[in-house]
N, C-alpha and C positions, 0 to 999 in steps of 0.2 A: 504494500500500500504506500502511495506517495506521501511525503511529509505533509503536503497541503491537505490531502484527503484525511489523513490521520488527525490533523488539527481541527478540521471541520467536524469530524465525528466526535472528537473529545469535547468541542464547544457545544455541540448538540446535546450530548449526554449531560454535560454540566448544567445546561439550561433546563433540561427536564428535571434534574435533581433539585435545582433551585425552585422550580415551579411546584414540585411535589412537597418540598419543605414548607413553602408558603401556604400551600393548601392544608397541610397538617397543622401549621400554626393557627390558621383561621379556624379549623375544626376544634383545636384545643381551646382557643379563646371562646368559641361558642359554647363548648362544654362547661367551661368555667362560669360563663354568664348564666347558663341554665342551672348550674349548681347553686349559684348565688340566689337566683329567683326561687328555686325549690326550697332552699334553706329559709329564706324569708317567709315563704308561704307556710312552711312547716311550723315555724315559730309563731306565726299569726294564728295558725290552726290550733296549736297547743294553748295559746292564750285564750282563744275563744272557748275551747273545751273546758278549760279550768273555770272560766266564767260560768259556763253551763252547770258544771258540778257545784260551784258555790251557790248558784241560784237554786238548784234542786235541793241542796242541803238546807239552805236557809228557809225556803218555802215549806219544806217538809216539816221543819221544826215549828214554823209559825202556824201552820194549819192543823197540826196534830193536836189531839186532845191530851195525849200523854206522851212522855218520852218513849215509852214502849211502842206506841203506835208509829212514831216517827222512825224508830229503828226497824220496825216491821216493813215499812213501805220504801225506805230509802234504797236498799239494795236492788229491788225490782226496777225502780225508776232509773237508777244508775246503769243497770244492765241494758235497759231499753235504749238509753241515750248512747251507750257505747257499742251497741251491736254492729253498727255499720261503719265504724271508724277505719277498718281495714281497707275500705274503698276510697279513702282519701287520695291515695297515690294514683288512682285511675278515674278522675272525675268525669272524663268524657263518656265513660261507659254508663254511668248512672245505676240506680238501684230500682228494680222493678217494684211497683207499688203493691201488686197482688202478692208477690213473694214476701214483702215487708209485713203485710197484714197477716199472712199465713204464719210467719215466724212468731209474731206476737200471740197468735192463737195457740201455737205450740207451747209457748212459754207459760201459758195458763192452762194447758192440757185440755183445750176445747176445740182442737182442729177438726175432729171427726163428729162433732155435734150436728145431727141432721137438721136442727132448727136454724142453723147459720147459713146464710147465703152471702157470698161475696162475688163481685164481678164488675167488669167495666173494660174499656179499651186499654191497650198497653200504655202505661205511663212510667217513665223512668225519671227518678228524682236525683238531683245532686246530693252529695253526702250531707250537706247542712240541712236541706229540706227533709231528707230521709230520717236524719236524727230527730228532728222536731216532730215529724209525723209518727215515728215509732213511739216517742214518749206520749204523744196525744192518744194513739191507739192503746197503749199500755194502760193509761188512766181510765179510758172508757171501758176497756175489758175488765179491769180489776173492779171497777164500780159495778159492772154487770154481774160478775161472779158473786159479789157480796150482796147486791141488792136488786139485781135485775134478772133478765131472762136466763143468764148462765148460772144463776144461783138456784134455779129450780130444776126439778127432775121431771121426767116424762115428756109429754108433748106440749106442755104449756109454754106459750110465747114463741116469738120469732125474733131473730136479729138479721137485718139486711144491711150490708155495707156495700154501697154501690157508688160509682163515680163516672164522670164523663169529661170530655175535653171540649171546651168552648173557647176559641180564639187563644189557644195556648194557656188557658186557665183550667186547672183541674178543679172540678166541683164534686166534692165527696159528701155523701150523706150517710150518717149512722142512724139507723132507725130500729128501735126496740119496741115491740108491741106485745101486749099481754103481760106487762110488768105488774107484779102484785104490790111492790113497794117502790114509791117514787119520792114522797115527801121527805123521808128520813135519809135518803141517799146522800153521802157526803159530797158527791159531785156537785150538788146544788150550791155549795159555798166553799168547797175545799180546794186543794192543790190542783186537781185536774181541771176544774172549770176556770180557775185563775190562769192556769197555763194556756189553755186553749183560747180563752177570750182576751187575754192580755199579752201573754208572751209571744204567741204565734203572730198576731198582728204587728207587734213591735219588732220581732226578729226577722220575719219574712214578708211583711206586708200582706198577710192573709186576712180574709174576711171570715168571721165565724159567728154562728148563732146557735143558741140553745132553745129548746122548747120542751117544757115539762107539762104533761097533761095526764089525766087519770089513765093509768095503764100504758103510757107511751113516753119514751125518751127519744128526742131527735136532736142530733148535732150535725151542723153543716159547716164544712170547711172549704174555702175557695182560695187557691193560691196559684201563682205563676209557676210554670214548669220550665221556664227559660233560665 
């Protein structure tokens, strides 16, 4: 090979090596920037979750009649809020609403109750919305187990949890019929109602309503799924 050709080949290879080095440097810089963003998001997420835990704890203490009652309810609420934190690292996937409700039913051992009907179109919630909805469902279910349909045996009463999508708004309705005890249920003034009526609108911009009538408990929750 002539010296000129050798020098041209060497220059070409050197140019390719420099271009590859620059591309690797850009990729490394992008990875470092992504790491910084993820670290920031993670710390923000941790702060938010600690705020949620503090809120659950303080409201559990404030609304409980006794310390024993607060101790009884706090672990279940904490578990409901923590159930979907593993999905934080994959926020684009979202959490299926029907699966979320089924998980909460399993947690109170009511998933196979023939009186329960759940259904609606596919809705996937970001982890913050899923956490909030899980806690809301937990409160409604626990109240039903103690004072509503799920606290009775046999064929008495029904529970329907249905939802629809309207302009990217999820509109969910919880409807218990055939409820023997309504007036004495703690949801009328306790942690669950406070959380659904005040915390959900504050945290997620949700719209919520409760309706207590003889034999009936209805809760409606509307929030954006974007």
